PDB file with SEQRES, HELIX, SHEET and CRYST1 records, atoms N, CA, C and O in Angstrom:
SEQRES   1 A   84  MET GLU ARG SER THR TRP THR ASP GLU ARG LEU ASP ASP          
SEQRES   2 A   84  LYS MET GLN GLY ILE ASP HIS THR PHE GLU LEU MET ARG          
SEQRES   3 A   84  ASP GLU LEU SER GLY MET ARG THR GLU MET ARG GLU LEU          
SEQRES   4 A   84  ARG GLN ASP LEU THR SER GLU MET THR GLY LEU ARG SER          
SEQRES   5 A   84  ASP PHE ASN ALA LEU GLN ARG GLN LEU ILE GLN VAL GLY          
SEQRES   6 A   84  PHE THR LEU VAL GLY VAL LEU VAL ALA ALA MET THR ALA          
SEQRES   7 A   84  LEU ILE ILE ALA VAL ALA                                      
HELIX    1 AA1 ASP A    8  VAL A   83  1                                  76    
CRYST1    1.000    1.000    1.000  90.00  90.00  90.00 P 1           1          
ATOM      1  N   MET A   1       6.074  -6.699 -21.333  1.00  0.00           N  
ATOM      2  CA  MET A   1       4.791  -6.971 -20.741  1.00  0.00           C  
ATOM      3  C   MET A   1       4.482  -5.868 -19.738  1.00  0.00           C  
ATOM      4  O   MET A   1       5.312  -5.496 -18.909  1.00  0.00           O  
ATOM      5  N   GLU A   2       3.278  -5.368 -19.844  1.00  0.00           N  
ATOM      6  CA  GLU A   2       2.852  -4.289 -18.965  1.00  0.00           C  
ATOM      7  C   GLU A   2       2.493  -4.813 -17.600  1.00  0.00           C  
ATOM      8  O   GLU A   2       1.969  -5.917 -17.453  1.00  0.00           O  
ATOM      9  N   ARG A   3       2.771  -4.034 -16.640  1.00  0.00           N  
ATOM     10  CA  ARG A   3       2.394  -4.422 -15.285  1.00  0.00           C  
ATOM     11  C   ARG A   3       1.196  -3.563 -14.895  1.00  0.00           C  
ATOM     12  O   ARG A   3       1.236  -2.335 -14.966  1.00  0.00           O  
ATOM     13  N   SER A   4       0.127  -4.248 -14.480  1.00  0.00           N  
ATOM     14  CA  SER A   4      -1.057  -3.486 -14.095  1.00  0.00           C  
ATOM     15  C   SER A   4      -1.176  -3.487 -12.583  1.00  0.00           C  
ATOM     16  O   SER A   4      -0.737  -4.411 -11.899  1.00  0.00           O  
ATOM     17  N   THR A   5      -1.769  -2.450 -12.100  1.00  0.00           N  
ATOM     18  CA  THR A   5      -1.957  -2.365 -10.662  1.00  0.00           C  
ATOM     19  C   THR A   5      -3.387  -2.752 -10.335  1.00  0.00           C  
ATOM     20  O   THR A   5      -4.324  -2.432 -11.066  1.00  0.00           O  
ATOM     21  N   TRP A   6      -3.525  -3.430  -9.248  1.00  0.00           N  
ATOM     22  CA  TRP A   6      -4.837  -3.890  -8.817  1.00  0.00           C  
ATOM     23  C   TRP A   6      -5.275  -3.024  -7.636  1.00  0.00           C  
ATOM     24  O   TRP A   6      -4.689  -3.065  -6.554  1.00  0.00           O  
ATOM     25  N   THR A   7      -6.293  -2.265  -7.877  1.00  0.00           N  
ATOM     26  CA  THR A   7      -6.824  -1.444  -6.798  1.00  0.00           C  
ATOM     27  C   THR A   7      -7.799  -2.279  -5.982  1.00  0.00           C  
ATOM     28  O   THR A   7      -8.222  -3.354  -6.407  1.00  0.00           O  
ATOM     29  N   ASP A   8      -8.146  -1.776  -4.818  1.00  0.00           N  
ATOM     30  CA  ASP A   8      -9.106  -2.475  -3.974  1.00  0.00           C  
ATOM     31  C   ASP A   8     -10.442  -2.643  -4.691  1.00  0.00           C  
ATOM     32  O   ASP A   8     -11.081  -3.690  -4.583  1.00  0.00           O  
ATOM     33  N   GLU A   9     -10.860  -1.623  -5.415  1.00  0.00           N  
ATOM     34  CA  GLU A   9     -12.134  -1.709  -6.136  1.00  0.00           C  
ATOM     35  C   GLU A   9     -12.074  -2.783  -7.221  1.00  0.00           C  
ATOM     36  O   GLU A   9     -13.017  -3.551  -7.416  1.00  0.00           O  
ATOM     37  N   ARG A  10     -10.957  -2.814  -7.908  1.00  0.00           N  
ATOM     38  CA  ARG A  10     -10.811  -3.811  -8.982  1.00  0.00           C  
ATOM     39  C   ARG A  10     -10.799  -5.224  -8.399  1.00  0.00           C  
ATOM     40  O   ARG A  10     -11.422  -6.129  -8.955  1.00  0.00           O  
ATOM     41  N   LEU A  11     -10.097  -5.417  -7.287  1.00  0.00           N  
ATOM     42  CA  LEU A  11     -10.078  -6.721  -6.627  1.00  0.00           C  
ATOM     43  C   LEU A  11     -11.480  -7.100  -6.140  1.00  0.00           C  
ATOM     44  O   LEU A  11     -11.898  -8.249  -6.276  1.00  0.00           O  
ATOM     45  N   ASP A  12     -12.203  -6.130  -5.572  1.00  0.00           N  
ATOM     46  CA  ASP A  12     -13.568  -6.392  -5.120  1.00  0.00           C  
ATOM     47  C   ASP A  12     -14.463  -6.809  -6.274  1.00  0.00           C  
ATOM     48  O   ASP A  12     -15.266  -7.732  -6.135  1.00  0.00           O  
ATOM     49  N   ASP A  13     -14.330  -6.130  -7.423  1.00  0.00           N  
ATOM     50  CA  ASP A  13     -15.131  -6.493  -8.605  1.00  0.00           C  
ATOM     51  C   ASP A  13     -14.829  -7.915  -9.060  1.00  0.00           C  
ATOM     52  O   ASP A  13     -15.739  -8.686  -9.365  1.00  0.00           O  
ATOM     53  N   LYS A  14     -13.553  -8.252  -9.102  1.00  0.00           N  
ATOM     54  CA  LYS A  14     -13.171  -9.613  -9.518  1.00  0.00           C  
ATOM     55  C   LYS A  14     -13.697 -10.655  -8.538  1.00  0.00           C  
ATOM     56  O   LYS A  14     -14.190 -11.704  -8.952  1.00  0.00           O  
ATOM     57  N   MET A  15     -13.596 -10.372  -7.244  1.00  0.00           N  
ATOM     58  CA  MET A  15     -14.087 -11.318  -6.246  1.00  0.00           C  
ATOM     59  C   MET A  15     -15.602 -11.479  -6.326  1.00  0.00           C  
ATOM     60  O   MET A  15     -16.115 -12.582  -6.134  1.00  0.00           O  
ATOM     61  N   GLN A  16     -16.323 -10.396  -6.607  1.00  0.00           N  
ATOM     62  CA  GLN A  16     -17.774 -10.500  -6.776  1.00  0.00           C  
ATOM     63  C   GLN A  16     -18.109 -11.376  -7.983  1.00  0.00           C  
ATOM     64  O   GLN A  16     -19.054 -12.163  -7.942  1.00  0.00           O  
ATOM     65  N   GLY A  17     -17.326 -11.236  -9.063  1.00  0.00           N  
ATOM     66  CA  GLY A  17     -17.529 -12.087 -10.238  1.00  0.00           C  
ATOM     67  C   GLY A  17     -17.278 -13.552  -9.913  1.00  0.00           C  
ATOM     68  O   GLY A  17     -18.030 -14.429 -10.339  1.00  0.00           O  
ATOM     69  N   ILE A  18     -16.219 -13.810  -9.156  1.00  0.00           N  
ATOM     70  CA  ILE A  18     -15.907 -15.189  -8.757  1.00  0.00           C  
ATOM     71  C   ILE A  18     -17.003 -15.734  -7.850  1.00  0.00           C  
ATOM     72  O   ILE A  18     -17.435 -16.875  -8.017  1.00  0.00           O  
ATOM     73  N   ASP A  19     -17.460 -14.920  -6.883  1.00  0.00           N  
ATOM     74  CA  ASP A  19     -18.547 -15.352  -6.001  1.00  0.00           C  
ATOM     75  C   ASP A  19     -19.803 -15.670  -6.794  1.00  0.00           C  
ATOM     76  O   ASP A  19     -20.485 -16.656  -6.513  1.00  0.00           O  
ATOM     77  N   HIS A  20     -20.111 -14.844  -7.778  1.00  0.00           N  
ATOM     78  CA  HIS A  20     -21.296 -15.079  -8.614  1.00  0.00           C  
ATOM     79  C   HIS A  20     -21.156 -16.386  -9.392  1.00  0.00           C  
ATOM     80  O   HIS A  20     -22.113 -17.150  -9.518  1.00  0.00           O  
ATOM     81  N   THR A  21     -19.963 -16.631  -9.907  1.00  0.00           N  
ATOM     82  CA  THR A  21     -19.713 -17.867 -10.657  1.00  0.00           C  
ATOM     83  C   THR A  21     -19.896 -19.082  -9.752  1.00  0.00           C  
ATOM     84  O   THR A  21     -20.499 -20.074 -10.161  1.00  0.00           O  
ATOM     85  N   PHE A  22     -19.380 -19.010  -8.528  1.00  0.00           N  
ATOM     86  CA  PHE A  22     -19.548 -20.120  -7.586  1.00  0.00           C  
ATOM     87  C   PHE A  22     -21.016 -20.330  -7.227  1.00  0.00           C  
ATOM     88  O   PHE A  22     -21.455 -21.470  -7.077  1.00  0.00           O  
ATOM     89  N   GLU A  23     -21.775 -19.255  -7.088  1.00  0.00           N  
ATOM     90  CA  GLU A  23     -23.208 -19.387  -6.808  1.00  0.00           C  
ATOM     91  C   GLU A  23     -23.922 -20.082  -7.959  1.00  0.00           C  
ATOM     92  O   GLU A  23     -24.776 -20.942  -7.741  1.00  0.00           O  
ATOM     93  N   LEU A  24     -23.570 -19.708  -9.181  1.00  0.00           N  
ATOM     94  CA  LEU A  24     -24.175 -20.362 -10.346  1.00  0.00           C  
ATOM     95  C   LEU A  24     -23.829 -21.848 -10.379  1.00  0.00           C  
ATOM     96  O   LEU A  24     -24.681 -22.686 -10.673  1.00  0.00           O  
ATOM     97  N   MET A  25     -22.579 -22.164 -10.077  1.00  0.00           N  
ATOM     98  CA  MET A  25     -22.160 -23.566 -10.073  1.00  0.00           C  
ATOM     99  C   MET A  25     -22.877 -24.343  -8.981  1.00  0.00           C  
ATOM    100  O   MET A  25     -23.286 -25.483  -9.202  1.00  0.00           O  
ATOM    101  N   ARG A  26     -23.036 -23.737  -7.793  1.00  0.00           N  
ATOM    102  CA  ARG A  26     -23.734 -24.402  -6.699  1.00  0.00           C  
ATOM    103  C   ARG A  26     -25.190 -24.668  -7.063  1.00  0.00           C  
ATOM    104  O   ARG A  26     -25.720 -25.742  -6.779  1.00  0.00           O  
ATOM    105  N   ASP A  27     -25.839 -23.682  -7.697  1.00  0.00           N  
ATOM    106  CA  ASP A  27     -27.223 -23.869  -8.134  1.00  0.00           C  
ATOM    107  C   ASP A  27     -27.317 -24.976  -9.181  1.00  0.00           C  
ATOM    108  O   ASP A  27     -28.246 -25.784  -9.158  1.00  0.00           O  
ATOM    109  N   GLU A  28     -26.352 -25.006 -10.095  1.00  0.00           N  
ATOM    110  CA  GLU A  28     -26.339 -26.039 -11.139  1.00  0.00           C  
ATOM    111  C   GLU A  28     -26.161 -27.423 -10.516  1.00  0.00           C  
ATOM    112  O   GLU A  28     -26.833 -28.377 -10.907  1.00  0.00           O  
ATOM    113  N   LEU A  29     -25.254 -27.524  -9.546  1.00  0.00           N  
ATOM    114  CA  LEU A  29     -25.030 -28.811  -8.877  1.00  0.00           C  
ATOM    115  C   LEU A  29     -26.259 -29.246  -8.095  1.00  0.00           C  
ATOM    116  O   LEU A  29     -26.584 -30.432  -8.051  1.00  0.00           O  
ATOM    117  N   SER A  30     -26.932 -28.303  -7.486  1.00  0.00           N  
ATOM    118  CA  SER A  30     -28.146 -28.633  -6.740  1.00  0.00           C  
ATOM    119  C   SER A  30     -29.201 -29.209  -7.687  1.00  0.00           C  
ATOM    120  O   SER A  30     -29.864 -30.191  -7.355  1.00  0.00           O  
ATOM    121  N   GLY A  31     -29.353 -28.606  -8.851  1.00  0.00           N  
ATOM    122  CA  GLY A  31     -30.293 -29.124  -9.851  1.00  0.00           C  
ATOM    123  C   GLY A  31     -29.897 -30.496 -10.350  1.00  0.00           C  
ATOM    124  O   GLY A  31     -30.748 -31.355 -10.582  1.00  0.00           O  
ATOM    125  N   MET A  32     -28.587 -30.702 -10.514  1.00  0.00           N  
ATOM    126  CA  MET A  32     -28.109 -32.001 -10.979  1.00  0.00           C  
ATOM    127  C   MET A  32     -28.352 -33.070  -9.924  1.00  0.00           C  
ATOM    128  O   MET A  32     -28.687 -34.206 -10.260  1.00  0.00           O  
ATOM    129  N   ARG A  33     -28.186 -32.721  -8.647  1.00  0.00           N  
ATOM    130  CA  ARG A  33     -28.438 -33.692  -7.574  1.00  0.00           C  
ATOM    131  C   ARG A  33     -29.899 -34.123  -7.581  1.00  0.00           C  
ATOM    132  O   ARG A  33     -30.212 -35.304  -7.434  1.00  0.00           O  
ATOM    133  N   THR A  34     -30.789 -33.147  -7.753  1.00  0.00           N  
ATOM    134  CA  THR A  34     -32.216 -33.468  -7.798  1.00  0.00           C  
ATOM    135  C   THR A  34     -32.518 -34.379  -8.980  1.00  0.00           C  
ATOM    136  O   THR A  34     -33.264 -35.350  -8.851  1.00  0.00           O  
ATOM    137  N   GLU A  35     -31.944 -34.065 -10.118  1.00  0.00           N  
ATOM    138  CA  GLU A  35     -32.160 -34.887 -11.313  1.00  0.00           C  
ATOM    139  C   GLU A  35     -31.611 -36.295 -11.117  1.00  0.00           C  
ATOM    140  O   GLU A  35     -32.236 -37.270 -11.536  1.00  0.00           O  
ATOM    141  N   MET A  36     -30.432 -36.406 -10.473  1.00  0.00           N  
ATOM    142  CA  MET A  36     -29.848 -37.718 -10.224  1.00  0.00           C  
ATOM    143  C   MET A  36     -30.721 -38.538  -9.270  1.00  0.00           C  
ATOM    144  O   MET A  36     -30.868 -39.747  -9.448  1.00  0.00           O  
ATOM    145  N   ARG A  37     -31.306 -37.875  -8.249  1.00  0.00           N  
ATOM    146  CA  ARG A  37     -32.209 -38.584  -7.339  1.00  0.00           C  
ATOM    147  C   ARG A  37     -33.408 -39.132  -8.094  1.00  0.00           C  
ATOM    148  O   ARG A  37     -33.815 -40.275  -7.882  1.00  0.00           O  
ATOM    149  N   GLU A  38     -33.974 -38.315  -8.975  1.00  0.00           N  
ATOM    150  CA  GLU A  38     -35.129 -38.761  -9.758  1.00  0.00           C  
ATOM    151  C   GLU A  38     -34.755 -39.926 -10.661  1.00  0.00           C  
ATOM    152  O   GLU A  38     -35.508 -40.894 -10.773  1.00  0.00           O  
ATOM    153  N   LEU A  39     -33.600 -39.838 -11.302  1.00  0.00           N  
ATOM    154  CA  LEU A  39     -33.153 -40.933 -12.164  1.00  0.00           C  
ATOM    155  C   LEU A  39     -32.915 -42.207 -11.361  1.00  0.00           C  
ATOM    156  O   LEU A  39     -33.226 -43.308 -11.818  1.00  0.00           O  
ATOM    157  N   ARG A  40     -32.362 -42.048 -10.163  1.00  0.00           N  
ATOM    158  CA  ARG A  40     -32.115 -43.218  -9.318  1.00  0.00           C  
ATOM    159  C   ARG A  40     -33.429 -43.874  -8.904  1.00  0.00           C  
ATOM    160  O   ARG A  40     -33.530 -45.100  -8.883  1.00  0.00           O  
ATOM    161  N   GLN A  41     -34.432 -43.068  -8.576  1.00  0.00           N  
ATOM    162  CA  GLN A  41     -35.738 -43.625  -8.212  1.00  0.00           C  
ATOM    163  C   GLN A  41     -36.366 -44.345  -9.405  1.00  0.00           C  
ATOM    164  O   GLN A  41     -36.947 -45.419  -9.249  1.00  0.00           O  
ATOM    165  N   ASP A  42     -36.249 -43.752 -10.599  1.00  0.00           N  
ATOM    166  CA  ASP A  42     -36.773 -44.409 -11.792  1.00  0.00           C  
ATOM    167  C   ASP A  42     -36.066 -45.728 -12.047  1.00  0.00           C  
ATOM    168  O   ASP A  42     -36.705 -46.733 -12.359  1.00  0.00           O  
ATOM    169  N   LEU A  43     -34.752 -45.723 -11.914  1.00  0.00           N  
ATOM    170  CA  LEU A  43     -33.977 -46.940 -12.139  1.00  0.00           C  
ATOM    171  C   LEU A  43     -34.330 -48.013 -11.112  1.00  0.00           C  
ATOM    172  O   LEU A  43     -34.426 -49.193 -11.449  1.00  0.00           O  
ATOM    173  N   THR A  44     -34.520 -47.604  -9.871  1.00  0.00           N  
ATOM    174  CA  THR A  44     -34.884 -48.554  -8.820  1.00  0.00           C  
ATOM    175  C   THR A  44     -36.231 -49.201  -9.122  1.00  0.00           C  
ATOM    176  O   THR A  44     -36.389 -50.410  -8.957  1.00  0.00           O  
ATOM    177  N   SER A  45     -37.197 -48.408  -9.562  1.00  0.00           N  
ATOM    178  CA  SER A  45     -38.507 -48.981  -9.875  1.00  0.00           C  
ATOM    179  C   SER A  45     -38.430 -49.899 -11.097  1.00  0.00           C  
ATOM    180  O   SER A  45     -39.100 -50.931 -11.138  1.00  0.00           O  
ATOM    181  N   GLU A  46     -37.629 -49.535 -12.077  1.00  0.00           N  
ATOM    182  CA  GLU A  46     -37.458 -50.405 -13.247  1.00  0.00           C  
ATOM    183  C   GLU A  46     -36.786 -51.716 -12.861  1.00  0.00           C  
ATOM    184  O   GLU A  46     -37.179 -52.780 -13.340  1.00  0.00           O  
ATOM    185  N   MET A  47     -35.779 -51.647 -12.001  1.00  0.00           N  
ATOM    186  CA  MET A  47     -35.093 -52.870 -11.563  1.00  0.00           C  
ATOM    187  C   MET A  47     -36.040 -53.762 -10.764  1.00  0.00           C  
ATOM    188  O   MET A  47     -35.982 -54.986 -10.880  1.00  0.00           O  
ATOM    189  N   THR A  48     -36.905 -53.163  -9.961  1.00  0.00           N  
ATOM    190  CA  THR A  48     -37.886 -53.946  -9.219  1.00  0.00           C  
ATOM    191  C   THR A  48     -38.809 -54.681 -10.180  1.00  0.00           C  
ATOM    192  O   THR A  48     -39.124 -55.853  -9.973  1.00  0.00           O  
ATOM    193  N   GLY A  49     -39.244 -53.987 -11.236  1.00  0.00           N  
ATOM    194  CA  GLY A  49     -40.086 -54.623 -12.246  1.00  0.00           C  
ATOM    195  C   GLY A  49     -39.366 -55.760 -12.960  1.00  0.00           C  
ATOM    196  O   GLY A  49     -39.950 -56.816 -13.205  1.00  0.00           O  
ATOM    197  N   LEU A  50     -38.095 -55.541 -13.292  1.00  0.00           N  
ATOM    198  CA  LEU A  50     -37.318 -56.595 -13.958  1.00  0.00           C  
ATOM    199  C   LEU A  50     -37.142 -57.813 -13.049  1.00  0.00           C  
ATOM    200  O   LEU A  50     -37.232 -58.952 -13.506  1.00  0.00           O  
ATOM    201  N   ARG A  51     -36.895 -57.568 -11.769  1.00  0.00           N  
ATOM    202  CA  ARG A  51     -36.746 -58.695 -10.831  1.00  0.00           C  
ATOM    203  C   ARG A  51     -38.021 -59.528 -10.757  1.00  0.00           C  
ATOM    204  O   ARG A  51     -37.968 -60.758 -10.748  1.00  0.00           O  
ATOM    205  N   SER A  52     -39.155 -58.858 -10.703  1.00  0.00           N  
ATOM    206  CA  SER A  52     -40.414 -59.615 -10.633  1.00  0.00           C  
ATOM    207  C   SER A  52     -40.649 -60.385 -11.938  1.00  0.00           C  
ATOM    208  O   SER A  52     -41.157 -61.505 -11.907  1.00  0.00           O  
ATOM    209  N   ASP A  53     -40.283 -59.794 -13.085  1.00  0.00           N  
ATOM    210  CA  ASP A  53     -40.416 -60.507 -14.355  1.00  0.00           C  
ATOM    211  C   ASP A  53     -39.516 -61.742 -14.388  1.00  0.00           C  
ATOM    212  O   ASP A  53     -39.942 -62.811 -14.826  1.00  0.00           O  
ATOM    213  N   PHE A  54     -38.279 -61.598 -13.929  1.00  0.00           N  
ATOM    214  CA  PHE A  54     -37.367 -62.737 -13.918  1.00  0.00           C  
ATOM    215  C   PHE A  54     -37.826 -63.815 -12.939  1.00  0.00           C  
ATOM    216  O   PHE A  54     -37.673 -65.006 -13.212  1.00  0.00           O  
ATOM    217  N   ASN A  55     -38.384 -63.407 -11.804  1.00  0.00           N  
ATOM    218  CA  ASN A  55     -38.911 -64.398 -10.864  1.00  0.00           C  
ATOM    219  C   ASN A  55     -40.068 -65.178 -11.477  1.00  0.00           C  
ATOM    220  O   ASN A  55     -40.165 -66.392 -11.301  1.00  0.00           O  
ATOM    221  N   ALA A  56     -40.945 -64.479 -12.197  1.00  0.00           N  
ATOM    222  CA  ALA A  56     -42.065 -65.154 -12.857  1.00  0.00           C  
ATOM    223  C   ALA A  56     -41.549 -66.120 -13.928  1.00  0.00           C  
ATOM    224  O   ALA A  56     -42.058 -67.233 -14.064  1.00  0.00           O  
ATOM    225  N   LEU A  57     -40.535 -65.689 -14.688  1.00  0.00           N  
ATOM    226  CA  LEU A  57     -39.955 -66.553 -15.713  1.00  0.00           C  
ATOM    227  C   LEU A  57     -39.313 -67.784 -15.083  1.00  0.00           C  
ATOM    228  O   LEU A  57     -39.440 -68.890 -15.607  1.00  0.00           O  
ATOM    229  N   GLN A  58     -38.631 -67.596 -13.973  1.00  0.00           N  
ATOM    230  CA  GLN A  58     -38.002 -68.727 -13.294  1.00  0.00           C  
ATOM    231  C   GLN A  58     -39.052 -69.728 -12.816  1.00  0.00           C  
ATOM    232  O   GLN A  58     -38.878 -70.934 -12.987  1.00  0.00           O  
ATOM    233  N   ARG A  59     -40.134 -69.242 -12.221  1.00  0.00           N  
ATOM    234  CA  ARG A  59     -41.210 -70.146 -11.782  1.00  0.00           C  
ATOM    235  C   ARG A  59     -41.786 -70.917 -12.966  1.00  0.00           C  
ATOM    236  O   ARG A  59     -42.042 -72.117 -12.868  1.00  0.00           O  
ATOM    237  N   GLN A  60     -41.989 -70.222 -14.083  1.00  0.00           N  
ATOM    238  CA  GLN A  60     -42.561 -70.880 -15.256  1.00  0.00           C  
ATOM    239  C   GLN A  60     -41.607 -71.944 -15.806  1.00  0.00           C  
ATOM    240  O   GLN A  60     -42.046 -73.027 -16.193  1.00  0.00           O  
ATOM    241  N   LEU A  61     -40.317 -71.644 -15.841  1.00  0.00           N  
ATOM    242  CA  LEU A  61     -39.351 -72.631 -16.331  1.00  0.00           C  
ATOM    243  C   LEU A  61     -39.294 -73.853 -15.409  1.00  0.00           C  
ATOM    244  O   LEU A  61     -39.151 -74.981 -15.881  1.00  0.00           O  
ATOM    245  N   ILE A  62     -39.403 -73.633 -14.112  1.00  0.00           N  
ATOM    246  CA  ILE A  62     -39.420 -74.761 -13.172  1.00  0.00           C  
ATOM    247  C   ILE A  62     -40.659 -75.619 -13.403  1.00  0.00           C  
ATOM    248  O   ILE A  62     -40.573 -76.847 -13.390  1.00  0.00           O  
ATOM    249  N   GLN A  63     -41.806 -74.986 -13.613  1.00  0.00           N  
ATOM    250  CA  GLN A  63     -43.035 -75.735 -13.876  1.00  0.00           C  
ATOM    251  C   GLN A  63     -42.914 -76.549 -15.158  1.00  0.00           C  
ATOM    252  O   GLN A  63     -43.329 -77.707 -15.196  1.00  0.00           O  
ATOM    253  N   VAL A  64     -42.351 -75.959 -16.205  1.00  0.00           N  
ATOM    254  CA  VAL A  64     -42.172 -76.686 -17.467  1.00  0.00           C  
ATOM    255  C   VAL A  64     -41.214 -77.855 -17.263  1.00  0.00           C  
ATOM    256  O   VAL A  64     -41.434 -78.944 -17.794  1.00  0.00           O  
ATOM    257  N   GLY A  65     -40.152 -77.628 -16.496  1.00  0.00           N  
ATOM    258  CA  GLY A  65     -39.178 -78.695 -16.235  1.00  0.00           C  
ATOM    259  C   GLY A  65     -39.813 -79.856 -15.495  1.00  0.00           C  
ATOM    260  O   GLY A  65     -39.609 -81.011 -15.870  1.00  0.00           O  
ATOM    261  N   PHE A  66     -40.587 -79.570 -14.443  1.00  0.00           N  
ATOM    262  CA  PHE A  66     -41.250 -80.646 -13.712  1.00  0.00           C  
ATOM    263  C   PHE A  66     -42.265 -81.374 -14.598  1.00  0.00           C  
ATOM    264  O   PHE A  66     -42.416 -82.591 -14.491  1.00  0.00           O  
ATOM    265  N   THR A  67     -42.953 -80.648 -15.463  1.00  0.00           N  
ATOM    266  CA  THR A  67     -43.914 -81.284 -16.378  1.00  0.00           C  
ATOM    267  C   THR A  67     -43.194 -82.234 -17.325  1.00  0.00           C  
ATOM    268  O   THR A  67     -43.657 -83.350 -17.563  1.00  0.00           O  
ATOM    269  N   LEU A  68     -42.057 -81.790 -17.865  1.00  0.00           N  
ATOM    270  CA  LEU A  68     -41.297 -82.653 -18.775  1.00  0.00           C  
ATOM    271  C   LEU A  68     -40.778 -83.899 -18.053  1.00  0.00           C  
ATOM    272  O   LEU A  68     -40.803 -84.993 -18.617  1.00  0.00           O  
ATOM    273  N   VAL A  69     -40.319 -83.747 -16.839  1.00  0.00           N  
ATOM    274  CA  VAL A  69     -39.849 -84.901 -16.067  1.00  0.00           C  
ATOM    275  C   VAL A  69     -41.008 -85.846 -15.801  1.00  0.00           C  
ATOM    276  O   VAL A  69     -40.847 -87.062 -15.904  1.00  0.00           O  
ATOM    277  N   GLY A  70     -42.180 -85.307 -15.460  1.00  0.00           N  
ATOM    278  CA  GLY A  70     -43.354 -86.146 -15.227  1.00  0.00           C  
ATOM    279  C   GLY A  70     -43.764 -86.909 -16.475  1.00  0.00           C  
ATOM    280  O   GLY A  70     -44.097 -88.092 -16.401  1.00  0.00           O  
ATOM    281  N   VAL A  71     -43.741 -86.239 -17.624  1.00  0.00           N  
ATOM    282  CA  VAL A  71     -44.088 -86.913 -18.885  1.00  0.00           C  
ATOM    283  C   VAL A  71     -43.070 -88.003 -19.192  1.00  0.00           C  
ATOM    284  O   VAL A  71     -43.444 -89.086 -19.640  1.00  0.00           O  
ATOM    285  N   LEU A  72     -41.791 -87.734 -18.960  1.00  0.00           N  
ATOM    286  CA  LEU A  72     -40.752 -88.722 -19.218  1.00  0.00           C  
ATOM    287  C   LEU A  72     -40.916 -89.937 -18.309  1.00  0.00           C  
ATOM    288  O   LEU A  72     -40.768 -91.072 -18.761  1.00  0.00           O  
ATOM    289  N   VAL A  73     -41.219 -89.708 -17.039  1.00  0.00           N  
ATOM    290  CA  VAL A  73     -41.432 -90.821 -16.110  1.00  0.00           C  
ATOM    291  C   VAL A  73     -42.659 -91.629 -16.542  1.00  0.00           C  
ATOM    292  O   VAL A  73     -42.628 -92.859 -16.504  1.00  0.00           O  
ATOM    293  N   ALA A  74     -43.726 -90.961 -16.947  1.00  0.00           N  
ATOM    294  CA  ALA A  74     -44.937 -91.663 -17.401  1.00  0.00           C  
ATOM    295  C   ALA A  74     -44.647 -92.475 -18.656  1.00  0.00           C  
ATOM    296  O   ALA A  74     -45.128 -93.601 -18.780  1.00  0.00           O  
ATOM    297  N   ALA A  75     -43.875 -91.932 -19.583  1.00  0.00           N  
ATOM    298  CA  ALA A  75     -43.542 -92.661 -20.805  1.00  0.00           C  
ATOM    299  C   ALA A  75     -42.674 -93.870 -20.499  1.00  0.00           C  
ATOM    300  O   ALA A  75     -42.866 -94.936 -21.084  1.00  0.00           O  
ATOM    301  N   MET A  76     -41.722 -93.715 -19.590  1.00  0.00           N  
ATOM    302  CA  MET A  76     -40.867 -94.841 -19.232  1.00  0.00           C  
ATOM    303  C   MET A  76     -41.677 -95.930 -18.520  1.00  0.00           C  
ATOM    304  O   MET A  76     -41.447 -97.120 -18.737  1.00  0.00           O  
ATOM    305  N   THR A  77     -42.616 -95.524 -17.676  1.00  0.00           N  
ATOM    306  CA  THR A  77     -43.462 -96.489 -17.000  1.00  0.00           C  
ATOM    307  C   THR A  77     -44.333 -97.238 -18.006  1.00  0.00           C  
ATOM    308  O   THR A  77     -44.498 -98.454 -17.910  1.00  0.00           O  
ATOM    309  N   ALA A  78     -44.879 -96.515 -18.955  1.00  0.00           N  
ATOM    310  CA  ALA A  78     -45.698 -97.157 -19.995  1.00  0.00           C  
ATOM    311  C   ALA A  78     -44.853 -98.106 -20.835  1.00  0.00           C  
ATOM    312  O   ALA A  78     -45.328 -99.178 -21.211  1.00  0.00           O  
ATOM    313  N   LEU A  79     -43.633 -97.742 -21.132  1.00  0.00           N  
ATOM    314  CA  LEU A  79     -42.746 -98.613 -21.918  1.00  0.00           C  
ATOM    315  C   LEU A  79     -42.419 -99.883 -21.115  1.00  0.00           C  
ATOM    316  O   LEU A  79     -42.424-100.981 -21.673  1.00  0.00           O  
ATOM    317  N   ILE A  80     -42.141 -99.744 -19.838  1.00  0.00           N  
ATOM    318  CA  ILE A  80     -41.808-100.915 -19.009  1.00  0.00           C  
ATOM    319  C   ILE A  80     -43.025-101.852 -18.928  1.00  0.00           C  
ATOM    320  O   ILE A  80     -42.873-103.070 -19.020  1.00  0.00           O  
ATOM    321  N   ILE A  81     -44.220-101.292 -18.758  1.00  0.00           N  
ATOM    322  CA  ILE A  81     -45.427-102.098 -18.680  1.00  0.00           C  
ATOM    323  C   ILE A  81     -45.687-102.812 -20.019  1.00  0.00           C  
ATOM    324  O   ILE A  81     -46.109-103.968 -20.043  1.00  0.00           O  
ATOM    325  N   ALA A  82     -45.428-102.107 -21.125  1.00  0.00           N  
ATOM    326  CA  ALA A  82     -45.677-102.683 -22.439  1.00  0.00           C  
ATOM    327  C   ALA A  82     -44.680-103.819 -22.733  1.00  0.00           C  
ATOM    328  O   ALA A  82     -45.057-104.807 -23.364  1.00  0.00           O  
ATOM    329  N   VAL A  83     -43.456-103.703 -22.304  1.00  0.00           N  
ATOM    330  CA  VAL A  83     -42.435-104.704 -22.577  1.00  0.00           C  
ATOM    331  C   VAL A  83     -42.617-105.913 -21.661  1.00  0.00           C  
ATOM    332  O   VAL A  83     -42.365-107.042 -22.081  1.00  0.00           O  
ATOM    333  N   ALA A  84     -43.041-105.702 -20.446  1.00  0.00           N  
ATOM    334  CA  ALA A  84     -43.146-106.786 -19.472  1.00  0.00           C  
ATOM    335  C   ALA A  84     -44.344-107.627 -19.691  1.00  0.00           C  
ATOM    336  O   ALA A  84     -44.571-108.583 -18.949  1.00  0.00           O  
TER     337      ALA A  84                                                      
END                                                                             
């Protein structure tokens, strides 16, 4: 295996390449952070919409339940009156 010597210029060139690579990675991460923030905001707004839909569904189910109980009570009252 050959042994190569590293001159100051060669080391400087390699370090500049490494610095450039780190700058590219930092820029890429910055873009990804921005994209993640946007996705998080979109997800938050979608979850807010889903919560309001589920709340509306819950209110409607409660109304249907009370209506069914009222009809059942009315039917039982009518049956008791008819039998008595």
